[in-house]
C-alpha positions, 0 to 999 in steps of 0.5 A: 318878266320871265328869265327867258325874256330880256329887255332891249337896250339901244343899239347902233349897227357897226361893221368894217368897210370891205374895201378899206377896213374903216369902221362904218355905221348904219345911219337913219337912211339905211346907208353906211357912214364913217361918222359915229354921230350920224349912226342911227340909234335903234330903240326897237329890237325887231328893227335892229335885228332886221337891219343886222340881217340886211347888213349880213347880206351886204357881203360885197360892201361890209364885213363883220356887221354887229349891234353895239350897246349905245346911248344918246350922248350929251351932244344928242348923237349916239355914243357907244357904251363899251370901251372897245367901241369907243376905241374903234370910233376914235380910230387907230392910235399912231403912238408906238407903244406895246406891240406897236413899238416892236414893229420894224419902222 
């Protein structure tokens, strides 16, 4: 493999719902879901990039679509690899600490 080629690792497609800001994922039916466990795990670069290109055209529905490195979890569902995406999948924290503690009640 030349240094200009790279191997493709499995990915999921994520974005934010334009109307309510929720984290959403593209599923196998090519529709958006709020459930990470329903996300489609892309194992082909061409298919992943085509889905991303389609999501970029859905500006009335989604915001900031991007591909995320993922793997199949122990339960068979896709699992993000990077901490940031694991954190996004679990939703916002309601425990006040750090900058959140400085906000007025």
